[in-house]
C-alpha positions as CSV (number, residue, x, y, z in Angstrom):
1,M,-100.6,4.7,1.7
2,R,-98.9,4.1,-1.7
3,K,-96.6,1.0,-1.9
4,K,-93.4,3.2,-2.3
5,E,-94.3,5.3,0.7
6,A,-94.8,2.2,2.7
7,I,-91.4,0.9,1.8
8,Y,-89.8,4.1,3.2
9,N,-92.0,4.5,6.2
10,F,-92.0,0.9,7.3
11,C,-88.5,-0.2,6.6
12,Y,-86.2,2.3,8.1
13,A,-86.5,3.8,11.5
14,R,-83.6,5.3,13.6
15,N,-80.8,2.6,13.6
16,T,-83.3,0.0,12.5
17,I,-84.0,-1.6,9.2
18,T,-87.0,-3.8,8.6
19,G,-87.7,-6.1,5.5
20,L,-88.2,-9.6,4.4
21,H,-85.1,-11.7,5.1
22,Y,-83.5,-12.8,1.8
23,L,-83.0,-16.3,3.0
24,D,-86.5,-17.3,3.9
25,N,-88.8,-14.3,3.3
26,S,-89.6,-13.9,7.0
27,P,-90.0,-10.4,8.4
28,V,-87.0,-9.2,10.4
29,E,-85.9,-6.1,12.2
30,I,-82.1,-5.3,12.1
31,N,-80.7,-3.1,14.7
32,I,-77.5,-1.2,14.0
33,N,-75.1,0.7,16.2
34,E,-71.7,2.2,15.3
35,G,-71.7,0.7,11.9
36,K,-72.3,-2.8,12.9
37,I,-75.3,-5.2,13.1
38,I,-76.3,-5.5,16.8
39,N,-79.0,-8.1,16.3
40,V,-81.4,-9.6,13.7
41,K,-84.8,-9.9,15.4
42,R,-87.4,-12.2,13.8
43,L,-90.9,-10.6,13.9
44,E,-94.0,-12.7,14.4
45,K,-96.3,-10.5,12.3
46,L,-96.5,-7.2,10.5
47,P,-99.3,-5.1,9.3
48,K,-101.1,-6.6,6.4
49,D,-100.0,-3.9,4.0
50,F,-96.4,-4.5,4.6
51,P,-94.6,-4.1,1.3
52,E,-92.7,-6.9,-0.6
53,V,-89.3,-5.4,0.2
54,Y,-86.3,-7.6,0.9
55,I,-83.3,-7.2,3.1
56,A,-79.9,-8.6,2.3
57,P,-76.1,-8.0,2.7
58,G,-74.6,-5.6,0.2
59,L,-73.2,-7.1,-3.0
60,I,-69.6,-7.7,-3.6
61,D,-68.1,-7.5,-7.1
62,N,-64.6,-9.0,-7.7
63,Q,-64.2,-7.5,-11.2
64,V,-65.1,-3.9,-12.0
65,N,-63.1,-2.4,-14.9
66,G,-64.8,0.9,-14.4
67,F,-68.2,2.4,-14.2
68,A,-70.3,5.4,-15.1
69,G,-67.9,6.8,-17.7
70,V,-64.9,6.1,-15.6
71,T,-62.2,3.5,-16.7
72,F,-59.6,2.1,-14.5
73,A,-57.4,0.9,-17.3
74,L,-59.2,-0.4,-20.4
75,G,-59.3,2.1,-23.3
76,G,-57.0,4.6,-21.7
77,G,-58.4,8.0,-20.6
78,E,-57.2,10.2,-17.7
79,L,-58.1,8.7,-14.3
80,V,-58.5,11.2,-11.5
81,P,-59.4,10.8,-7.9
82,E,-62.9,12.3,-8.4
83,G,-63.5,9.8,-11.2
84,V,-62.9,7.0,-8.8
85,K,-65.2,8.5,-6.2
86,H,-67.9,9.0,-8.8
87,A,-67.7,5.4,-10.0
88,T,-67.9,4.1,-6.4
89,K,-70.9,6.1,-5.5
90,E,-72.7,5.2,-8.6
91,L,-72.2,1.5,-7.8
92,W,-74.0,2.1,-4.4
93,K,-77.1,2.8,-6.4
94,Y,-77.1,-0.9,-7.6
95,G,-76.3,-2.3,-4.2
96,I,-72.6,-3.0,-4.7
97,T,-71.1,-2.0,-1.3
98,T,-67.7,-3.7,-1.9
99,Y,-65.7,-4.1,-5.1
100,L,-62.3,-4.8,-6.5
101,P,-61.2,-2.2,-9.0
102,T,-59.8,-4.2,-11.9
103,L,-56.8,-3.2,-14.0
104,T,-56.7,-4.9,-17.3
105,T,-53.6,-5.4,-19.5
106,N,-51.8,-2.1,-20.1
107,S,-48.4,-0.4,-19.8
108,R,-46.2,-0.6,-16.6
109,E,-46.5,3.2,-16.3
110,L,-50.4,3.1,-16.4
111,F,-50.6,0.3,-13.8
112,L,-48.3,2.3,-11.5
113,K,-50.2,5.5,-11.9
114,H,-53.6,4.1,-11.6
115,L,-52.9,1.8,-8.7
116,S,-51.5,4.8,-6.9
117,I,-54.5,7.0,-7.6
118,I,-57.1,4.3,-6.7
119,R,-55.2,3.3,-3.5
120,Y,-55.2,7.0,-2.5
121,V,-58.9,7.4,-3.1
122,S,-59.7,4.0,-1.2
123,R,-58.5,5.6,2.1
124,D,-61.2,8.3,1.8
125,P,-63.5,7.9,4.9
126,D,-66.5,9.0,2.8
127,L,-66.2,5.8,0.7
128,Y,-66.6,3.6,3.8
129,G,-64.0,0.9,2.7
130,S,-65.9,0.1,-0.4
131,I,-62.8,-0.4,-2.3
132,A,-61.3,-3.6,-0.7
133,G,-58.3,-4.1,-2.9
134,F,-57.2,-4.7,-6.5
135,H,-57.8,-7.3,-9.1
136,L,-55.1,-7.3,-11.9
137,E,-56.5,-9.1,-15.0
138,G,-53.3,-9.3,-16.9
139,P,-50.9,-8.3,-18.2
140,Y,-49.6,-11.9,-17.9
141,I,-52.1,-13.6,-20.2
142,S,-52.3,-15.5,-23.5
143,S,-51.3,-13.5,-26.6
144,E,-53.5,-15.7,-28.8
145,D,-56.3,-14.2,-30.5
146,G,-59.6,-14.9,-29.0
147,Y,-58.1,-16.0,-25.7
148,R,-56.6,-12.6,-25.3
149,G,-60.0,-11.0,-25.7
150,A,-60.1,-7.2,-25.8
151,H,-56.7,-6.9,-24.0
152,P,-54.3,-5.0,-26.2
153,L,-51.6,-7.3,-27.8
154,E,-48.8,-4.7,-27.5
155,H,-49.1,-4.8,-23.6
156,V,-49.5,-8.6,-23.2
157,R,-46.3,-10.0,-21.7
158,L,-44.7,-12.8,-19.8
159,P,-44.8,-12.8,-15.9
160,D,-42.2,-10.4,-14.5
161,W,-41.9,-10.8,-10.7
162,N,-39.9,-7.6,-10.1
163,E,-42.6,-5.6,-12.1
164,F,-45.3,-7.3,-10.2
165,M,-43.6,-6.3,-6.9
166,E,-43.6,-2.7,-8.1
167,F,-47.3,-3.0,-8.6
168,R,-47.8,-4.5,-5.1
169,E,-45.7,-1.9,-3.5
170,V,-47.6,0.9,-5.1
171,S,-50.8,-0.7,-4.1
172,E,-49.6,-0.8,-0.5
173,N,-49.9,-4.6,-0.6
174,N,-53.5,-4.5,-1.5
175,I,-53.5,-6.6,-4.7
176,V,-56.1,-9.2,-3.8
177,Q,-56.3,-11.2,-7.0
178,V,-54.3,-11.6,-10.2
179,T,-55.5,-13.3,-13.4
180,I,-53.0,-15.2,-15.3
181,A,-52.6,-17.7,-18.2
182,P,-50.9,-20.7,-16.7
183,E,-49.4,-22.0,-19.8
184,I,-47.1,-19.1,-20.6
185,D,-43.4,-19.1,-19.7
186,G,-42.8,-18.6,-15.9
187,A,-46.4,-18.6,-15.0
188,L,-46.3,-21.7,-12.7
189,D,-43.4,-20.3,-10.7
190,F,-45.3,-17.0,-10.5
191,I,-48.4,-18.7,-9.2
192,T,-46.3,-20.3,-6.5
193,K,-44.8,-17.0,-5.4
194,C,-48.2,-15.2,-5.4
195,N,-49.7,-18.2,-3.3
196,Q,-46.9,-17.7,-0.7
197,L,-47.7,-14.1,-0.4
198,G,-51.5,-14.8,0.0
199,I,-52.4,-13.3,-3.2
200,I,-55.2,-15.2,-5.0
201,V,-54.3,-16.5,-8.4
202,A,-57.1,-16.8,-11.0
203,L,-56.9,-18.6,-14.3
204,G,-58.3,-16.6,-17.2
205,H,-57.6,-15.5,-20.8
206,H,-55.7,-18.8,-21.3
207,N,-55.5,-21.9,-23.5
208,A,-53.9,-24.1,-21.1
209,S,-54.0,-28.0,-21.3
210,A,-55.6,-30.0,-18.6
211,E,-52.2,-31.1,-17.4
212,I,-51.1,-27.4,-16.9
213,V,-54.4,-26.4,-15.3
214,T,-53.9,-29.2,-12.9
215,S,-50.3,-28.0,-12.2
216,A,-51.5,-24.4,-11.7
217,I,-54.1,-25.6,-9.1
218,D,-51.4,-27.7,-7.4
219,R,-49.3,-24.5,-7.2
220,G,-52.2,-22.6,-5.5
221,A,-54.5,-21.3,-8.3
222,K,-57.9,-21.0,-6.7
223,I,-60.5,-19.6,-9.1
224,S,-61.4,-19.3,-12.8
225,T,-62.0,-15.7,-14.1
226,H,-65.3,-15.3,-15.9
227,L,-65.3,-19.0,-17.0
228,G,-66.8,-19.5,-20.4
229,N,-65.5,-16.1,-21.7
230,G,-61.9,-15.0,-22.6
231,A,-61.7,-17.8,-25.1
232,A,-61.7,-18.4,-28.8
233,I,-65.0,-18.6,-30.5
234,T,-64.1,-22.1,-32.0
235,I,-62.5,-24.6,-29.7
236,S,-61.8,-28.3,-29.6
237,R,-64.9,-30.2,-28.3
238,H,-62.6,-32.3,-25.9
239,K,-59.2,-30.6,-25.5
240,N,-60.2,-27.1,-24.4
241,P,-59.7,-24.9,-21.3
242,F,-63.2,-25.4,-19.8
243,W,-63.5,-29.1,-19.0
244,S,-60.3,-29.2,-16.7
245,Q,-61.5,-26.2,-14.8
246,L,-64.9,-27.6,-14.3
247,A,-63.7,-31.0,-13.3
248,D,-61.3,-30.0,-10.5
249,D,-63.2,-29.6,-7.3
250,R,-60.5,-27.4,-5.8
251,L,-61.2,-24.6,-8.3
252,N,-63.9,-22.0,-7.8
253,I,-65.4,-20.2,-10.8
254,S,-66.6,-16.7,-11.4
255,I,-69.2,-16.2,-14.2
256,I,-70.8,-13.3,-15.9
257,C,-74.6,-13.6,-15.6
258,D,-75.8,-10.5,-17.6
259,G,-77.8,-12.5,-20.1
260,F,-75.5,-11.8,-22.9
261,H,-72.1,-13.3,-22.1
262,L,-73.2,-16.9,-21.5
263,P,-76.2,-18.7,-22.9
264,P,-78.7,-20.0,-20.2
265,E,-77.8,-23.7,-20.7
266,V,-74.1,-23.0,-20.1
267,I,-74.9,-21.2,-16.8
268,S,-77.2,-24.1,-15.9
269,V,-74.4,-26.6,-16.5
270,F,-71.8,-24.6,-14.6
271,Y,-74.3,-24.2,-11.8
272,K,-74.9,-28.1,-11.7
273,V,-71.2,-28.9,-11.8
274,K,-69.9,-26.4,-9.3
275,G,-72.9,-25.8,-7.1
276,V,-73.8,-22.7,-5.0
277,E,-70.7,-23.0,-2.8
278,Q,-68.2,-22.6,-5.5
279,I,-69.6,-20.0,-7.8
280,I,-69.0,-16.2,-7.6
281,L,-71.1,-13.8,-9.6
282,T,-69.0,-11.2,-11.3
283,S,-69.8,-8.4,-13.7
284,D,-66.7,-7.6,-15.6
285,V,-68.4,-4.3,-16.0
286,T,-66.7,-1.5,-18.0
287,S,-66.9,2.3,-17.9
288,Y,-70.1,2.0,-20.0
289,G,-72.0,0.5,-17.1
290,G,-74.5,2.9,-15.6
291,L,-74.7,5.0,-18.9
292,P,-77.9,5.5,-20.8
293,A,-78.7,3.4,-23.8
294,G,-77.4,4.8,-27.1
295,N,-74.4,5.0,-29.4
296,Y,-70.9,5.9,-28.1
297,M,-67.5,6.3,-29.7
298,T,-64.6,4.8,-27.7
299,S,-61.2,6.5,-27.1
300,V,-59.6,4.4,-29.8
301,G,-62.3,5.3,-32.4
302,H,-64.7,2.2,-32.1
303,S,-68.4,2.7,-32.6
304,I,-70.4,0.9,-29.9
305,K,-74.0,0.8,-28.7
306,I,-75.6,0.2,-25.4
307,T,-79.0,-1.4,-26.1
308,Q,-82.2,-0.9,-24.2
309,E,-81.6,-4.3,-22.6
310,G,-78.1,-3.4,-21.4
311,M,-76.0,-5.2,-24.0
312,L,-72.7,-3.5,-25.0
313,W,-72.5,-4.0,-28.7
314,N,-69.6,-3.4,-31.3
315,N,-71.2,-1.5,-34.2
316,D,-68.1,-1.9,-36.3
317,Q,-67.4,-5.6,-36.1
318,G,-70.5,-7.0,-34.5
319,G,-70.4,-9.0,-31.2
320,L,-70.1,-7.9,-27.6
321,Y,-67.8,-5.0,-26.6
322,G,-67.6,-6.1,-23.0
323,S,-70.1,-5.7,-20.2
324,A,-72.4,-2.8,-19.2
325,S,-74.3,-4.6,-16.5
326,V,-73.7,-4.8,-12.7
327,I,-73.9,-8.0,-10.7
328,T,-77.3,-6.9,-9.5
329,K,-78.6,-8.0,-12.8
330,G,-76.8,-11.3,-12.4
331,V,-78.8,-12.1,-9.1
332,G,-81.9,-12.1,-11.0
333,H,-80.7,-13.8,-14.1
334,I,-79.2,-16.7,-12.4
335,M,-82.4,-17.3,-10.5
336,K,-84.3,-17.3,-13.7
337,V,-81.9,-19.6,-15.5
338,T,-81.2,-22.2,-12.8
339,G,-84.2,-22.0,-10.5
340,C,-82.1,-21.2,-7.5
341,S,-83.5,-19.4,-4.6
342,L,-83.1,-15.7,-3.8
343,G,-80.9,-16.7,-0.9
344,E,-78.6,-18.8,-3.0
345,A,-78.2,-16.0,-5.6
346,I,-77.3,-13.5,-2.9
347,Q,-74.8,-16.1,-1.6
348,M,-73.1,-16.2,-4.9
349,A,-73.0,-12.4,-5.1
350,S,-72.2,-11.5,-1.5
351,T,-71.4,-14.3,0.9
352,N,-69.2,-16.4,-1.3
353,P,-66.9,-13.6,-2.3
354,A,-66.7,-12.3,1.2
355,H,-65.6,-15.7,2.4
356,F,-63.3,-16.4,-0.5
357,Y,-61.4,-13.2,-0.3
358,G,-61.2,-13.1,3.5
359,F,-63.7,-10.1,3.9
360,N,-64.9,-11.8,7.1
361,D,-66.6,-8.6,8.4
362,R,-69.3,-8.6,5.7
363,G,-71.4,-10.7,3.4
364,V,-74.0,-12.0,5.8
365,L,-76.7,-10.4,8.1
366,E,-75.2,-11.5,11.5
367,P,-74.6,-9.6,14.7
368,G,-71.1,-8.1,14.7
369,K,-70.8,-7.8,11.0
370,R,-70.6,-4.5,9.1
371,A,-73.9,-3.1,8.5
372,D,-73.6,-3.3,4.7
373,I,-77.2,-3.7,3.8
374,I,-79.4,-3.5,0.7
375,L,-83.2,-3.0,0.7
376,F,-84.8,-4.0,-2.7
377,T,-87.8,-5.2,-4.6
378,L,-87.8,-8.3,-6.8
379,D,-90.0,-7.9,-9.9
380,D,-89.9,-10.5,-12.6
381,F,-86.4,-11.4,-11.6
382,N,-85.3,-7.9,-11.7
383,V,-83.5,-6.7,-8.5
384,N,-84.6,-3.0,-7.8
385,I,-82.5,-1.4,-5.2
386,Q,-84.4,1.0,-2.9
387,K,-81.8,1.8,-0.3
388,T,-78.1,1.0,0.4
389,W,-76.3,1.2,3.7
390,I,-72.6,0.9,4.2
391,K,-71.3,0.6,7.8
392,G,-74.9,1.7,8.9
393,K,-74.7,4.8,6.8
394,L,-77.5,5.3,4.3
395,V,-75.6,6.1,1.1
396,Y,-78.3,5.7,-1.5
397,E,-82.0,6.1,-1.4
398,K,-84.1,5.7,-4.6
399,E,-86.0,8.8,-5.5
400,E,-89.8,8.7,-5.7
401,N,-91.3,9.1,-9.1
């Protein structure tokens, strides 16, 4: 029996999934009924030709700007319901079973339109609740070059509570997180109001002093958005936005671990400072994620390239043009860089975000939880998804070569 055939024949029977548990590599059998995990049975032994295939909870990404040619805001383009469905189903192929569509800085009209479209699609029963809410990354961020990143300057603005309430109403109260620059006028009061409504405030694309960062956390800010990015290339060695966010134990961080956005030593330091419990892996993936390597022209006329390694490169100006990698890649990369275990990497990509955002029905392999499950091989720190289940439904199966 070939290895791939063994994976399929061994690891999935009717309402049963078998694999090596991601936490300790022990063989387990998971029984499912009506979309939930009934039990996780430890097995004493398996036939000697049992494949090296792991079983883990589905991955949860808190920052997806678009995927597979579909953009949720950045770069414009016409968003339609079928596009949202397509992007969601393509993410399943990489083991992402839950995600937050992220709308980046843009016009009020686009926010209202796209929030309405995505919210409508999110109710589709064929998507199995994969869209768990929204993340607004902007428009209330720093207008400074560098800190603003790729966000269009013409749409960057000060916090407007009435506008934000319009966004919240159109989303049907499903804005889970908003990223804001705490130093801009009105930001601290905005943070207080969001906290009172249970909306998670993230600090990102900002150049706030240590004092302002502390004030923002006092007001209820809980996480840093892709720490180490969204900042100027040249910063003060002592007075910069990073130290204060790392130093405060009340603040969680999300980091992009695609191998391009942060050097290995930076990831290692962040990991040592915050630890497994306070890190969430994010992708910040754009519409170019999931597309084949090659040259592309953006809607605003920029020449870009996706390399064979998955880097999204700006041909015109040099440098990164955003992310084209899913958090699946981050699971392997953070293991390689920090030496953390597979279990710890999955915790940062599934369990931590589930707990942090209150998605208490997923993120672990336990009885009573949603049967959001991935089956994968691990080859030289590359996570290769073989199958994906959501609510016990097999939604992706890798084709045999």
